N, C-alpha and C positions, 0 to 999 in steps of 0.2 A: 340257817342250816348250811352244813358243809357239803361240798360236791364230792361224791365218791368216784375215785378214779381207779382204773385197772393198771397196776404197775406192770404186770406180766401174767400170762396164762400159758400153761403147758400141759403135757400129758406123756404117758408111756405110749409105746406102740400099742395098737389094739391087736391082740392075738386071737386066732380062730379057736373054736371049741376044741379042746384037747391039744392045743398047739404049744407054742414056746412058753407062754405064761401060766399054763395050767398047773404046773407043779408048785407055783409060788403061793404062799399064804396071802390072803387079801391085805393083811396088815403090812406084810413085807412090801407088796407092790405099791400100796398107797403111801407108806412111809418113805419109800424111795423117791416118789414124785414130790412129796412134801419137802423133803430135805433137798432134793435136786433143784427145785425151783428157788428155794431160799438161797442156796449156794450160787445159783446162776445170777440172780439179781444182785447178790452181794449185800443183802439187807441183814442186820443182826437178827438172829432168830428170836431174841428177847423182845423185839419190836412187835411181834405178832401177839395180839392180846386175846383173840378168840379164833377158833377154827370151827367151821360148820361144814359138814360133809354129807353127801347123799349116798345111800345104799338101799336098794329096794328090797332085796331078799335077806333080811336080817335073821339068819339061822345058821347053825353050825359055825364054820370058820368066820362067818360074817356077823355073828351075834356078839353080845357083850360089849356094846359101845365101841364099834370098830374104829371110828375116827380118832378117839382118844388112844386106843391101843396102838394104832399106826403111828401117831405122833410120838408117843413114848418109845415105841420100838425103834424109831429113827433117831433116838437120842436127843430129841428136841426139848426145850425147856418145860418143866413141869407146870410153871405158872400159867401158861395159856389155858383158857377154858375151852371146852370142846362139846359139840353137839352133833349127834348123828340123826339125820332126818330121812323120812320116806315120803316123797311127793311123786312116787312112781317114776316114770321116765323123765319127769321134770325135776328130779331131785338135785342134780348137780347145778342146774340153772337156778333153782330156788335157793340153794345155798349161796350163790352169788347175790341174789336179791336180799337175803337176810343179812349177810355181812355188809352189803352196800347200804342197806337201810340203817344199820347201826352206825356206820360211819357218817352218813348224812345227818343223822339225828344227834351226832356229837357224843354218842355213848362210848365209842372206841375210836381210835385214830388209825388203827391198822389191823387187818384180819386176813384170814385165808379161807376161801371157799374151795371145796374139793369134792371128789366123788370116786367111787370104786365099785366094781362088780367083777368077780371072777366066776363067771357063769359055768365054767367047766367044773368047778368044785361045788358050787352052790346054785343049782338051777332055779329058774323062776318057779314060784309056787312052793318051794321047799319049806317056807315059813307058814304056810296055811294049815297044814296038818289035818287034811281031810281024813276022817276015820279015827283021829286021836280023841282022847276023852275030854277035850277042852271045848268042844263045840265048833260050829262053822262060822265063817266070817260074816254071813248075812243071816238075819232072822228067818225063821221057817216060813213066815208069811210075806217075805219079800216078793213084790210083784212088778218091780220096774223092768222095763225092757232095756236091759243093759247087756249086750251080747259079749261073747269072747272077742278078742282082738282080731281073730281071723275072720269071723263073721262080719265084724264092723268094717274091716277093709273091703269086703265084697259089697256091703251095703253102700259104702262111699262110692265105689266104682259104679254101681247101679245109679246112684243119685246123680253123678256127674257124667254119666253116659260114656265111661271108659270101657273099651273092650280088651280082650286078651292081647291083641297086637299093640294097643296103646301102652299097656302096662309093661309088656316086654321091651318096648322101645325105650321106656324110661329106665328100666333096669340096665340096659346096655349103655345108655347115656351116663349113668352113675359110674359104672365100671370104667368107661373110656375116660371120663373126666378125672376120676381119681388116679388112674394110671398116668395120665398126662401131668397131673399135679405132682406126683411123686417123681416122675422122670425129669421134670423141670426144677425140682428142688423147692417147690412151693410149701411143702409140709415139713421140711427139715427143721425149721426153727421151733416147731411145736414140741419136738420129742426130747424127753429126758431119757437117756439111755438106761436100760435095765440089764444088770449083771445076772446071768442065768446060772443055775447050779452047776452046769458043765464048764463054767468059766468063760463062756462066750458072752458078748455084749449085743443086745437086741435093740434095733433102732427103726425097723421098717414094719409097717402094718402087714399082717398075714392074709387079709381078706381079699386082696385083689385077685381077680380071676380072668384068664383069657377066655372070652366067650364071644358069641355071635347071636344074631336074632334067630338063626336056625337052631342053635343049641338051646337057647332059652325057650323056644317054642316046643321043644321036645321034652321039657320037664313036666312032671305031674303036678297038678295044683295041690296046694296045702289042704284044702277041703274039697270034697267032690263037687264038680261043676264050677269050681271057682276060677278066678283069673290069676291069683297070686301063687307063685312058686318059691322055692328056695332061692331063685335068681332074681326075685323082685320083692323080697322082704328083707328086713334088716338081719344081719348075721348075728347069731349067738356068739358072744365073744368075751374076752377078758381085757380089762384095762383100768387105768386110774388117771385122774386129771386134777389140776389145782390152779388156782388163781390168787394172786395177792392183790388186795384192794385196800386203799388208804384214802385219807383226806389229802387234798392238795397241799395243805400246810405241812403235814407230816412227811409227805414224799419230798417236798422241797428241803425240809430240815435234814433229811437223810441223803440229799444229793441225788435223788432218783428222778428220772424223767418218765412220767406216766405215759402209757400208750393209748388209753381210751378213757372216756367218761361215760358213766351210766346215766343216760338221760331219763328213761322211763322203764318201768318193769311192771309185770302183772302175772298173776296166777288166776286163771278164770275157769269157771265151770262151763260145760257145753252140753249139747243134746245127748242124752244117754243112749238114745236109739242108735246113734252113729259112733259113739264112744271116742273115736280118734279124730274127729273132724274139728276139734277145738282150736287148732292153730289159726284158722280163719278168724275166729272171735278174738284171739290174742293179738293177731296182727292189726285188726280193725281197732281194737282198744288202744293199742300203742299209738297208732297214727292219729286217732282222735285226740288223745291226751297231748300229743306233741303239736297238734295243729298242722300236721303234714299230710301229704298225699304220697302215693306210691312213687311218683316222679321225683320226690325229694330224697328218696332212699337209694343209695348207690348199690348196696348188696343185700340180698336176702338169703337166709339159711332156714329151711324148714326140715326138721328131722325126717329122714326116710324110714320111718317105722315099717311102712309098706309103701309101695310105689303110689298107690291111689291117694294116700294121705298127703304126700308132698304135691302130687299133681292137682289135687283138689284146692290146696292153698294157692298154688300158682294160678290156677284157672279163675278162682273166685276173686282174688285180689288183682288179677290182670298184671302179673309180674312178668316183665320181659325175660326171655330165656337167658340172655347174656348177663343177667344180674341175679340169677337164681341157682343156688347150689353149684357154683361154678367149678368147684374142685371135687365134685362127686359128693357122696354122702354115706349113710349107714348101710345101704345096700352093698356097697363096695368095701367100706372101711370097717364096718362092724358097729355094734350098739351095746356096749357094756352099760346097762340101763341107768345105773346110778351116777354114771360119770359123763354121759354124752353131752349134757348141756354145756359143760365147760370146754369140751372139744369143739363145739360149735362156736363158742366165744373166741377161743384161740384162732380158729380158722378165719372168722370174719375180720378179726383185728389184723391178722397177717395179710389177708387179701386186700383190705382197705389200704394198708401201707404199701403193698406192692403196686397197686393200681392208682395210688394217690386219690382214693375215695375218701368220703367224709362221714357218711351215716350208714350204719348197718342195722338190720332187724333180724332177730332170731326167734323162731317159734317151734315149740316141741309139744307134741301130743303126749298125753299121760293117762294111765289107768284111772278109772273112776270118772271118765268123761271130763277130763280137765286138760288144760294146756298152759304152758309157761311162755311168756314173751319178754324179750329184752331189746331195748333200743339203745344203741351205743354211738358215740361220736369219737372218731379218731382224733387224737391230739398230736 
C-alpha cells in the first residue's frame, strides 16, 4: 500500500454570519479555494483525479452536487470525478480520509479533499424540511435519547463537572489564543485570498472579538439555566477549505515536497445521550491503533463546537494545555460545519512546522453522535 501524504492544506477566511462572505455563492467560495490551492502548489490541475468535499446542509445554493459545481465553476478540468458528502461536522475531515484511503489503496495517485458551508445563506437544518410533504428524518417511533447539540453540550458539562465560570474561561482562552495567532502571523499561510464583489480582497477571519470574563459572564445562556452562551459556542460562519493529497511517488514525480503524512484515521460512533462527546473515543482509537500515548503527540486539535466538548476531550485524555488548541478554535474563528475538519488539518500542520513538532492529532464531534479523528506526521 502507498502512503498518503498531504501536499498542502488551505482555506478562505472564515466570515461571520452576514459578513464579508455572505453574498458569495457557495460554489464561488469553494471554487476559489480549490483553484487557489492548486495554483499555490503549482501542481497541474489535470493531476487531480478525484475531488471529495463536505457540505452538511445540502439545500438551495448548496444542493445539486456542490463540489462538482464549484470545481467546474472554477474552470478546472472536467475529467476529475467529484463526490459531495455529509458526515455532519466531520465532513471535511472525512473527505480527507476518503481521498487518503484511495491514495493508500493505489486507486488514485492524487486527489483533493475540500469542504464548504455558507451558513449565512443556507442555515443549518434548511435541508430537513419539517412540515414539508416528504416526511421527517426519523421514524415516528424513534425513541433513542439523542438530544439537540445545545442540550448535549450541557449534559457534557454536567458529566465532567464544568461550571459556568469554567466554560467562560475556556471561551476567553480561545479568543485570546486566536488573536495572538493572527497577530503573530501564525495563520497567514492557511489563507487563500477571496475577491469580494466590491473589489476588496479578504484575508482575515471575522470572528475574533475583544472580550473579557466579565463580558462573557454577562451573556445569556443558549438554553435556560445552561452554561453555554454565544461566547462559548462555535460561531455560525461562512468558509471553504481544501487539501491536496497524493502518493509519495506522485508527489516526487511532480517535484513537490509533502508537508505531512496521514498515519491513521477514524470515523466513530459514540454515546447518543451525550451526542458530542465522541472526540474522546476518536482520540483513544487513534492512539491505540498507532501504539502511542498522549506523551507521543506534540499537538492536539479538538473542534470547539461548544466549550465543554473541547474541555471534555482535554480532561479525559489528560492533554497538557500547552499542546491543546494552541491557536484558539471555532469559538473565536468560526465553524462553517462542512469545512472545519480541513481548517484543523491546516492549523496543526502549520503549527507542527512552526514549533518543529512531529505528531498531531485532530478530533471533531459530529451530529448523529459521531466523531472524526486524524493522526498526522509532519514531514
